[in-house]
Biopython code that builds the backbone (N, CA, C, O; Angstrom):
import numpy as np
from Bio.PDB.StructureBuilder import StructureBuilder

atoms = [
    (1, "MET", "N", (-9.514, -3.783, -13.120)),
    (1, "MET", "CA", (-10.693, -4.551, -12.300)),
    (1, "MET", "C", (-10.098, -5.043, -10.892)),
    (1, "MET", "O", (-9.104, -5.766, -10.816)),
    (2, "ALA", "N", (-10.759, -4.610, -9.879)),
    (2, "ALA", "CA", (-10.071, -4.660, -8.583)),
    (2, "ALA", "C", (-10.277, -6.229, -8.135)),
    (2, "ALA", "O", (-11.232, -6.902, -8.522)),
    (3, "SER", "N", (-9.393, -6.643, -7.390)),
    (3, "SER", "CA", (-9.273, -8.098, -6.863)),
    (3, "SER", "C", (-10.197, -8.090, -5.820)),
    (3, "SER", "O", (-10.246, -7.226, -4.945)),
    (4, "PRO", "N", (-10.990, -9.138, -5.927)),
    (4, "PRO", "CA", (-12.021, -9.410, -4.891)),
    (4, "PRO", "C", (-11.709, -9.657, -3.312)),
    (4, "PRO", "O", (-12.566, -9.632, -2.429)),
    (5, "ASP", "N", (-10.503, -9.868, -3.149)),
    (5, "ASP", "CA", (-9.985, -10.088, -1.752)),
    (5, "ASP", "C", (-9.290, -8.973, -1.348)),
    (5, "ASP", "O", (-8.491, -9.160, -0.430)),
    (6, "LYS", "N", (-9.379, -7.939, -1.764)),
    (6, "LYS", "CA", (-9.114, -6.518, -1.387)),
    (6, "LYS", "C", (-10.103, -5.527, -1.220)),
    (6, "LYS", "O", (-10.980, -5.182, -2.012)),
    (7, "LYS", "N", (-9.828, -5.082, 0.002)),
    (7, "LYS", "CA", (-10.644, -3.670, 0.289)),
    (7, "LYS", "C", (-10.723, -2.766, -0.374)),
    (7, "LYS", "O", (-9.582, -2.386, -0.634)),
    (8, "SER", "N", (-11.524, -2.099, -0.874)),
    (8, "SER", "CA", (-11.751, -0.973, -1.454)),
    (8, "SER", "C", (-12.493, 0.151, -0.721)),
    (8, "SER", "O", (-13.544, -0.092, -0.128)),
    (9, "PHE", "N", (-11.867, 1.586, -0.763)),
    (9, "PHE", "CA", (-12.361, 2.643, -0.161)),
    (9, "PHE", "C", (-12.153, 4.112, -0.976)),
    (9, "PHE", "O", (-11.250, 4.391, -1.765)),
    (10, "ALA", "N", (-12.933, 4.698, -0.668)),
    (10, "ALA", "CA", (-12.654, 6.199, -1.344)),
    (10, "ALA", "C", (-11.438, 7.124, -0.439)),
    (10, "ALA", "O", (-11.058, 6.955, 0.720)),
    (11, "LEU", "N", (-11.096, 7.946, -1.258)),
    (11, "LEU", "CA", (-9.706, 8.339, -0.537)),
    (11, "LEU", "C", (-9.642, 9.732, -1.301)),
    (11, "LEU", "O", (-9.534, 9.909, -2.515)),
    (12, "ARG", "N", (-9.743, 10.756, -0.200)),
    (12, "ARG", "CA", (-9.611, 12.195, -0.747)),
    (12, "ARG", "C", (-8.405, 12.576, -0.679)),
    (12, "ARG", "O", (-7.845, 12.437, 0.408)),
    (13, "ILE", "N", (-7.784, 13.064, -1.614)),
    (13, "ILE", "CA", (-6.196, 13.396, -1.636)),
    (13, "ILE", "C", (-5.924, 14.622, -2.346)),
    (13, "ILE", "O", (-6.599, 14.908, -3.335)),
    (14, "ASP", "N", (-4.930, 15.431, -1.903)),
    (14, "ASP", "CA", (-4.634, 16.620, -2.667)),
    (14, "ASP", "C", (-4.262, 16.282, -4.473)),
    (14, "ASP", "O", (-3.732, 15.272, -4.936)),
    (15, "PRO", "N", (-4.680, 17.330, -5.101)),
    (15, "PRO", "CA", (-4.436, 16.864, -6.421)),
    (15, "PRO", "C", (-2.501, 16.934, -6.717)),
    (15, "PRO", "O", (-1.973, 16.061, -7.406)),
    (16, "VAL", "N", (-1.810, 17.881, -6.193)),
    (16, "VAL", "CA", (-0.921, 17.853, -6.108)),
    (16, "VAL", "C", (-0.013, 16.639, -5.750)),
    (16, "VAL", "O", (0.970, 16.286, -6.403)),
    (17, "LEU", "N", (-0.438, 16.111, -4.731)),
    (17, "LEU", "CA", (0.090, 14.685, -4.163)),
    (17, "LEU", "C", (-0.348, 13.748, -5.195)),
    (17, "LEU", "O", (0.454, 12.961, -5.699)),
    (18, "TRP", "N", (-1.455, 13.786, -5.502)),
    (18, "TRP", "CA", (-1.861, 12.736, -6.483)),
    (18, "TRP", "C", (-1.094, 12.489, -7.636)),
    (18, "TRP", "O", (-0.756, 11.342, -7.926)),
    (19, "ALA", "N", (-0.719, 13.693, -8.480)),
    (19, "ALA", "CA", (0.043, 13.940, -9.661)),
    (19, "ALA", "C", (1.728, 13.470, -9.059)),
    (19, "ALA", "O", (2.473, 12.839, -9.809)),
    (20, "GLN", "N", (2.088, 13.796, -7.906)),
    (20, "GLN", "CA", (3.244, 13.181, -7.690)),
    (20, "GLN", "C", (3.538, 11.642, -7.472)),
    (20, "GLN", "O", (4.619, 11.082, -7.658)),
    (21, "ILE", "N", (2.312, 11.052, -7.024)),
    (21, "ILE", "CA", (2.326, 9.558, -7.003)),
    (21, "ILE", "C", (2.107, 8.992, -8.453)),
    (21, "ILE", "O", (2.750, 8.004, -8.810)),
    (22, "GLU", "N", (1.335, 9.516, -9.175)),
    (22, "GLU", "CA", (1.038, 9.309, -10.637)),
    (22, "GLU", "C", (2.587, 9.124, -11.421)),
    (22, "GLU", "O", (3.048, 8.213, -12.109)),
    (23, "ARG", "N", (3.106, 10.367, -10.989)),
    (23, "ARG", "CA", (4.758, 10.122, -11.875)),
    (23, "ARG", "C", (5.835, 9.189, -11.173)),
    (23, "ARG", "O", (6.735, 8.567, -11.739)),
    (24, "LEU", "N", (5.544, 9.228, -9.818)),
    (24, "LEU", "CA", (6.532, 8.037, -9.297)),
    (24, "LEU", "C", (5.922, 6.675, -9.543)),
    (24, "LEU", "O", (6.679, 5.706, -9.602)),
    (25, "ALA", "N", (4.568, 6.514, -9.698)),
    (25, "ALA", "CA", (4.051, 4.926, -10.438)),
    (25, "ALA", "C", (4.801, 4.856, -11.763)),
    (25, "ALA", "O", (5.496, 3.874, -12.024)),
    (26, "ALA", "N", (4.660, 5.994, -12.697)),
    (26, "ALA", "CA", (4.885, 5.591, -13.959)),
    (26, "ALA", "C", (6.556, 5.409, -13.844)),
    (26, "ALA", "O", (7.019, 4.503, -14.537)),
    (27, "SER", "N", (7.319, 6.038, -13.187)),
    (27, "SER", "CA", (8.646, 5.940, -13.248)),
    (27, "SER", "C", (9.123, 4.526, -12.776)),
    (27, "SER", "O", (10.142, 4.033, -13.260)),
    (28, "GLU", "N", (8.363, 3.860, -11.804)),
    (28, "GLU", "CA", (8.513, 2.582, -11.111)),
    (28, "GLU", "C", (7.635, 1.503, -11.779)),
    (28, "GLU", "O", (7.519, 0.449, -11.155)),
    (29, "LEU", "N", (6.950, 1.633, -13.057)),
    (29, "LEU", "CA", (6.010, 0.636, -13.887)),
    (29, "LEU", "C", (5.024, 0.198, -13.050)),
    (29, "LEU", "O", (4.666, -0.979, -13.108)),
    (30, "ARG", "N", (4.386, 1.191, -12.054)),
    (30, "ARG", "CA", (3.084, 0.646, -11.588)),
    (30, "ARG", "C", (1.934, 1.338, -11.636)),
    (30, "ARG", "O", (1.905, 2.568, -11.657)),
    (31, "SER", "N", (1.051, 0.698, -11.654)),
    (31, "SER", "CA", (-0.205, 1.666, -11.523)),
    (31, "SER", "C", (-0.128, 2.747, -10.450)),
    (31, "SER", "O", (0.777, 2.659, -9.620)),
    (32, "ALA", "N", (-1.026, 3.794, -10.387)),
    (32, "ALA", "CA", (-1.171, 4.617, -9.328)),
    (32, "ALA", "C", (-1.678, 3.732, -8.171)),
    (32, "ALA", "O", (-0.988, 3.620, -7.157)),
    (33, "ASN", "N", (-2.612, 3.235, -8.266)),
    (33, "ASN", "CA", (-3.329, 2.613, -7.051)),
    (33, "ASN", "C", (-1.997, 1.537, -6.415)),
    (33, "ASN", "O", (-1.681, 1.614, -5.228)),
    (34, "ALA", "N", (-1.431, 0.745, -7.191)),
    (34, "ALA", "CA", (-0.253, -0.146, -6.742)),
    (34, "ALA", "C", (0.563, 0.453, -5.905)),
    (34, "ALA", "O", (0.848, 0.080, -4.767)),
    (35, "GLN", "N", (1.001, 1.535, -6.558)),
    (35, "GLN", "CA", (1.918, 2.723, -6.094)),
    (35, "GLN", "C", (1.421, 3.283, -4.351)),
    (35, "GLN", "O", (2.180, 3.457, -3.398)),
    (36, "VAL", "N", (0.094, 3.440, -4.391)),
    (36, "VAL", "CA", (-0.322, 3.993, -3.235)),
    (36, "VAL", "C", (-0.307, 2.671, -2.146)),
    (36, "VAL", "O", (0.073, 2.951, -1.009)),
    (37, "GLU", "N", (-0.619, 1.527, -2.362)),
    (37, "GLU", "CA", (-0.539, 0.356, -1.923)),
    (37, "GLU", "C", (0.925, 0.222, -1.356)),
    (37, "GLU", "O", (1.139, 0.120, -0.148)),
    (38, "TYR", "N", (1.772, 0.228, -2.171)),
    (38, "TYR", "CA", (3.476, 0.064, -2.132)),
    (38, "TYR", "C", (3.684, 0.968, -0.992)),
    (38, "TYR", "O", (3.832, 0.446, 0.113)),
    (39, "LEU", "N", (3.718, 2.242, -1.099)),
    (39, "LEU", "CA", (3.877, 3.486, -0.210)),
    (39, "LEU", "C", (3.465, 3.144, 1.107)),
    (39, "LEU", "O", (4.211, 3.135, 2.087)),
    (40, "LEU", "N", (2.009, 2.807, 1.100)),
    (40, "LEU", "CA", (1.530, 2.575, 2.652)),
    (40, "LEU", "C", (2.301, 1.255, 3.113)),
    (40, "LEU", "O", (2.901, 1.336, 4.185)),
    (41, "ARG", "N", (2.346, 0.095, 2.440)),
    (41, "ARG", "CA", (3.079, -0.976, 2.975)),
    (41, "ARG", "C", (4.321, -0.271, 3.605)),
    (41, "ARG", "O", (4.522, -0.219, 4.818)),
    (42, "GLU", "N", (5.171, 0.290, 2.605)),
    (42, "GLU", "CA", (6.489, 0.670, 3.214)),
    (42, "GLU", "C", (6.307, 1.664, 4.848)),
    (42, "GLU", "O", (6.892, 1.538, 5.924)),
    (43, "ALA", "N", (5.425, 2.457, 4.470)),
    (43, "ALA", "CA", (5.434, 3.344, 5.888)),
    (43, "ALA", "C", (4.940, 2.338, 7.078)),
    (43, "ALA", "O", (5.384, 2.420, 8.223)),
    (44, "VAL", "N", (4.066, 1.477, 6.709)),
    (44, "VAL", "CA", (3.621, 0.721, 7.784)),
    (44, "VAL", "C", (4.876, -0.271, 8.459)),
    (44, "VAL", "O", (4.749, -0.674, 9.615)),
    (45, "ARG", "N", (5.749, -0.526, 7.869)),
    (45, "ARG", "CA", (7.126, -1.405, 7.701)),
    (45, "ARG", "C", (7.942, -0.674, 8.559)),
    (45, "ARG", "O", (8.600, -1.185, 9.465)),
    (46, "ALA", "N", (7.908, 0.708, 8.248)),
    (46, "ALA", "CA", (9.175, 1.827, 8.782)),
    (46, "ALA", "C", (8.372, 2.056, 10.380)),
    (46, "ALA", "O", (8.952, 2.372, 11.418)),
    (47, "ARG", "N", (6.957, 1.807, 10.220)),
    (47, "ARG", "CA", (6.470, 2.670, 11.717)),
    (47, "ARG", "C", (6.542, 1.320, 12.733)),
    (47, "ARG", "O", (6.923, 1.506, 13.889)),
    (48, "ILE", "N", (6.195, 0.050, 12.320)),
    (48, "ILE", "CA", (5.989, -1.161, 13.156)),
    (48, "ILE", "C", (6.989, -2.225, 13.368)),
    (48, "ILE", "O", (6.989, -3.033, 14.297)),
    (49, "GLY", "N", (8.076, -2.110, 12.138)),
    (49, "GLY", "CA", (8.785, -2.785, 11.895)),
    (49, "GLY", "C", (8.570, -4.010, 10.880)),
    (49, "GLY", "O", (7.457, -4.535, 10.898)),
    (50, "ALA", "N", (9.327, -4.403, 10.187)),
    (50, "ALA", "CA", (9.299, -5.226, 9.092)),
    (50, "ALA", "C", (8.622, -6.658, 9.208)),
    (50, "ALA", "O", (7.904, -7.223, 8.384)),
    (51, "LYS", "N", (9.046, -7.088, 10.453)),
    (51, "LYS", "CA", (8.059, -8.610, 11.017)),
    (51, "LYS", "C", (6.758, -8.568, 10.905)),
    (51, "LYS", "O", (6.042, -9.510, 10.567)),
    (52, "SER", "N", (6.348, -7.263, 11.240)),
    (52, "SER", "CA", (4.880, -7.220, 11.691)),
    (52, "SER", "C", (4.140, -6.798, 10.515)),
    (52, "SER", "O", (2.978, -7.205, 10.519)),
    (53, "ALA", "N", (4.545, -5.956, 9.301)),
    (53, "ALA", "CA", (3.807, -6.017, 8.097)),
    (53, "ALA", "C", (3.822, -6.871, 6.805)),
    (53, "ALA", "O", (4.817, -7.136, 6.130)),
    (54, "PRO", "N", (2.721, -7.203, 6.611)),
    (54, "PRO", "CA", (2.562, -8.140, 5.298)),
    (54, "PRO", "C", (3.316, -7.812, 4.133)),
    (54, "PRO", "O", (3.537, -6.670, 3.730)),
    (55, "GLU", "N", (3.752, -9.028, 3.544)),
    (55, "GLU", "CA", (4.665, -8.650, 2.411)),
    (55, "GLU", "C", (4.008, -8.339, 1.203)),
    (55, "GLU", "O", (4.520, -7.598, 0.365)),
    (56, "SER", "N", (2.903, -8.865, 1.070)),
    (56, "SER", "CA", (2.167, -8.334, -0.094)),
    (56, "SER", "C", (0.636, -8.456, 0.438)),
    (56, "SER", "O", (0.577, -8.494, 1.667)),
    (57, "GLY", "N", (-0.487, -8.519, -0.164)),
    (57, "GLY", "CA", (-1.839, -8.434, -0.257)),
    (57, "GLY", "C", (-1.910, -9.500, 0.684)),
    (57, "GLY", "O", (-1.089, -10.385, 0.924)),
    (58, "GLY", "N", (-3.155, -9.241, 1.232)),
    (58, "GLY", "CA", (-3.715, -10.236, 2.004)),
    (58, "GLY", "C", (-3.502, -10.112, 3.644)),
    (58, "GLY", "O", (-2.859, -9.203, 4.169)),
    (59, "ALA", "N", (-4.056, -11.022, 4.247)),
    (59, "ALA", "CA", (-4.218, -10.568, 6.012)),
    (59, "ALA", "C", (-2.563, -10.437, 6.757)),
    (59, "ALA", "O", (-1.599, -10.941, 6.181)),
    (60, "PRO", "N", (-2.451, -9.881, 7.758)),
    (60, "PRO", "CA", (-1.114, -9.829, 8.335)),
    (60, "PRO", "C", (-1.137, -11.343, 9.314)),
    (60, "PRO", "O", (-2.004, -11.944, 9.949)),
    (61, "THR", "N", (0.143, -11.523, 9.061)),
    (61, "THR", "CA", (0.330, -12.910, 10.405)),
    (61, "THR", "C", (0.388, -12.338, 11.500)),
    (61, "THR", "O", (0.982, -11.300, 11.792)),
    (62, "ARG", "N", (-0.382, -13.173, 12.278)),
    (62, "ARG", "CA", (-0.370, -12.930, 13.735)),
    (62, "ARG", "C", (0.493, -13.696, 14.712)),
    (62, "ARG", "O", (0.619, -14.887, 14.427)),
    (63, "LYS", "N", (1.078, -13.302, 15.735)),
    (63, "LYS", "CA", (2.022, -14.248, 16.542)),
    (63, "LYS", "C", (1.033, -14.666, 17.580)),
    (63, "LYS", "O", (0.306, -13.866, 18.168)),
    (64, "LEU", "N", (1.039, -16.151, 17.808)),
    (64, "LEU", "CA", (0.325, -16.749, 18.929)),
    (64, "LEU", "C", (1.466, -16.491, 20.193)),
    (64, "LEU", "O", (2.696, -16.476, 20.133)),
    (65, "ALA", "N", (0.550, -16.295, 21.349)),
    (65, "ALA", "CA", (1.195, -16.160, 22.503)),
    (65, "ALA", "C", (1.666, -17.762, 22.953)),
    (65, "ALA", "O", (1.082, -18.823, 22.733)),
    (66, "GLY", "N", (2.923, -17.502, 23.651)),
    (66, "GLY", "CA", (3.507, -18.618, 24.356)),
    (66, "GLY", "C", (4.655, -19.135, 23.631)),
    (66, "GLY", "O", (5.287, -20.092, 24.078)),
]
sb = StructureBuilder()
sb.init_structure("model")
sb.init_model(0)
sb.init_chain("A")
sb.init_seg("    ")
for serial, (resi, resn, name, xyz) in enumerate(atoms, 1):
    if name == "N":
        sb.init_residue(resn, " ", resi, " ")
    sb.init_atom(name, np.array(xyz, "f"), 0.0, 1.0, " ", f" {name:<3s}", serial, name[0])
structure = sb.get_structure()
């Protein structure tokens, strides 16, 4: 069951890519959904930096000006 504090949305994804995600998730003892979230979080960290990306579910923290 989905967590009530998480945003859900439909995602259209290539079946071959989904199969790869499922295999990777199984090898890392995660659900496919958790694996997608993990991969997205890692991609965001790589893209914008580790300090800006949230560690786990929940809203990202914002730096206050000043």
